N, C-alpha and C positions, 0 to 999 in steps of 0.2 A: 904463476899459478901451479899448484900441484897437479899431478896427472892421476888418471884412474888407478894407477898402480898403488897410490897412497890410500885408497879406500879399503876398509875392512872387508873380509869375505862375509862376515856376519856380525850383527850387533843386536843385543837383546836388552829388553827392559820389561818392567812389570807395570801393568795397569791395575791398580787396586780398586775394588768396588767402592771404597771410601774416598777415592780421588774426586776432585770437584767436577771433572768432566762428566763421568758417568752419573754422578749424583744429581747433576743439574741438566742432564739431557736424556729425555726418555721418549721412546716411541712405543705407542700402545702399552705404556706402563713398564717397559723394559729399558734398563740402563744401556745406552748405546753410545759408543765412541763415534762422533761424526767422521765419516771416511776421509774428509779433507784434512783431518789432523795428521794423517800420514805424510802429507806434503811438508808440514813443519818438521816432523821427525827426520825426514830425509835431509832437509836443509841443515838441521842441527848436527847431524852426523857428518855432513860435508864440511861444515865449518870446523868441527872438532878435529878433523883429519887434515886441515890446512887447505881445503878446496873452497874457494870463495863461492857462496851460494849464487851470487850474481852471474857466475860463469857456468852455471848448470841449467839445463833445460830438460823438463820432463815432457814426454810425448806419449800419446795413446794410453792414457792413464785409465785403468779399470779398477773400480771399487767392487770387487767380486762378491763380498759377503761382509755384513756388518760385524764389528767386534762388540760383543756384549759382556756385561758382568752381572753377577747376581749376589744377593746377600750371602756372605760366607765364602764366595768363590771369586777369585781374581783371575787375571788373564796375563799370561806370558806372551810377549810380542817379540818377534825377531824380524829383522830386515836382512835380507841376503842380497849382496851386491855382485853383479857380474860385470864383464867388460863394458857392456852398454845397456844394462837393465838393473832394476831393483825390484825385489818382491817382498811384500809384507805378509807375514803369517802369524797365527796365534793359536794357543791352546789353553785349556783350563788349568787353574791351580787350586788345589785344596790345601790352604796353608802354603808350605813350601813344596808340596808334592804335586807334580804335573800329572794330569790324566787326560785321556782322549787324544785324538790325532791332531797334528798340526793342520790347520785349515787356511787356505789362501784367502786373504782379505783385500790385497792391493797388489797391483803390478803396473810397471811403467818402463818405457824406454828412458835411459839416462844418457844425455848427450852433454859432454863437457866442451867448453870453448874458451878461447882467450878473450872473447869480447863480452863485456858485462851486460850488453843488451838494453841499456837504458834508452838508446836512441829509437827503439821500437815503440815507445810509448808516445802517444800524442799528449800535448799539454793538458793538464787537468782543467776542464771547463769550470767556470764560476757560475754558470747558469745554463738552463736548458731552453731550447727554442719554444716559443708559444705554439700551442696546437693550432691546426688549421681552423678557419672559420672565425678568426678574430677572438679566439679564446685566450685564456691565461693559463700558465702552468699550474698544475694542481699540487698542493702541498699536503702531505700526510705525515703521520708519525710512525716510527719503527714499531711502536707498541701495537699498532693496528696489524702489522705483519705477524707479530707473535700471537695475537688473538686469532689471526687466520690459521696459523699452524696449530695452535692449541685446539681449535675446532676440528682439526684433522689428526688428532691423537699424537701430536708432537709437543711436548712440554719442556720449557726452558726455565731453570731456576736462575736466581740472580747472578751467579758466577758465570753463566753461559748466555748472558743477555747483553745486548747493546741498546743504547738509547740514541735518539736523534730524529732528524726529519728526512723525508723522501720527497723529492720534487720531480714530477713527471711532466713532460712536455711533448714535443713533436717527435714521437717514436724513440725517446731516450729518457733515462732516469739518472738523477744525481742524489746520492744519499750522504749526509753529513752525520757521522756516527762516532760514538765513544763507548767504552765498556761501562756497563751500568754501575758496577761496584767501584767506589772511589779508590780502594786499595786492592785491585784484583789479584787473585792468587797467582803468585809467581810470574807476573807479566814479563819480567826481565829474563826468564828462562827461555822464552820462545822467540823464534824469528818472526813468526806470524801466529798470534794468539788464537787458540782454537775457537773461542767465542767470536772473534772477528772474522775468521774464515767461514764459520757457520753462518753468521749474519749476512755475509756477502752472498752466499748461495741462496739465502732466503730473499734478499733484495733482487736477485737475478730474475725472479719471476713475479715481481710486484706490479708490472704493467698490465698483466692479463689476469683478471679474476674470473674464476670458473665456478660452476656449481658442483664440481667434482668433490666428493666428500672424503676421499682417501688422501693420505700424505704422499709427498714426493720426496725422494732422497737422491743425492748425487750417485750416478752410475759410471760416468765416463767424462774425461776431459781430453780434448784433442791435443792441447798444448798448454803448458804452465811454465811461467817464468817469474822469479822473484829476484829483484835487483837490490833491495835493501830491507832491513827489518821495519816493523810497523808499530812503534810505540805510540802511546797517546791517542788523541782523536785521529780519525782517518776519513777518507772520502771514497765512496764506491761510485764509479761511473758505468752505467749500462748503456752502451752507445746505440743499441738497436732494440726494438721490441722483441721479446722472446717469442719463440715459435712453439706452439702446441701441436703435436702430431695429430693427424686426422683420427687416429685410434684413441686419442685421449690418454695414452700411456706414457708419453715422453714430452718433457720440456727441453728446449735447446736455447742457449743464450751465450753472450760474451760479456765479460766484465773486467774492469781495471780498478786497481786499488792504489790510492795515493796517501802519503803520510800527512801529518798536520802542517807541513810546509808546502803541501801540494806537489811534492816530488814523487816520481814513480816508485811504487813498491812491488806490486805483483800484478799479473794478468792471467786470466783464464780465457782461452780460445775454445769455443764450442763446449761449454759445460752442459752436460745432458743429465737431467734428473728423471728418474722413473717412478711410476705410480706403484704404491704398495697396496694392493687390493684387499688383502686379508691380514688380520692381526696374527693369524696362525703362522704366517711367513716369518714373523719376528719371534713368536713364542717357540717355534721349533728350534731356534738357535740355543735354547736353554735345555734341550732334552737331555744332554749328557749330565747336567747338574741334577736334574730330577732323578735320573737313574742312580747317581752317586749318593744323593740323600737317602733314597730308598735302601740302597745297600748298607749305608751306615746304620739305619734304623734296624735292619735285619740282624746285623752283627751284634748290636746292643741287646 
């Protein structure tokens, strides 16, 4: 295995507003990159530099601010690597011209090891236990979860949607999922396709339905490990019922992902999602583009 010395100090890429991810993932009408997409970015950089993703562990992950795009404005993203951490930042692009300050979107501790970590995963269950009281596991559709998020101002287009069934039983959930599009955009490019990562975070709070009308988005992950890519159909196991904080502001859960052969792929320990109370919190992320447009009209 290569060492941390093989990692780049910095890696840059461009998220175009026309890319399938922002086009098919909107929060309060704003094109948003799901924060968990940064996990795939880090894994791909590691592999490109000869570091096996299975030998990397991310801890204390913070999704500090959402990356947004807007019509006519793209986003430059950079990943900065240190000896034991990685930081993701972004700034606006008007064509090829950057404007505005770099803003921190993602931060995590990066721990490299010689152990691939597959032994940390329990076997993928084939069923969930029946509820207490002689009940039977409840089977639902992933489409119901997208309807749930849609009612809370998060909309997914076909390229960022998964289909399948969710079975809930005695305090656990099992989801058998696949990408909705038969020929998904660039699936082979990703270690973990962003639509699959996003779907897993939605499944993570499927056992507790609330009357809360606002959306929740990932904010923190205590520990993340990915031991193999996740092509084709996949399974998400949520081994315990998620916890809703008394304040109603945070959800907390664990989840494990397995590939179509039921082999371990990735795990999230203590995924925490936060409540977005106001649409303005998302709209404010576009303020620099509003000023830029106004300046362009003034010049003309």
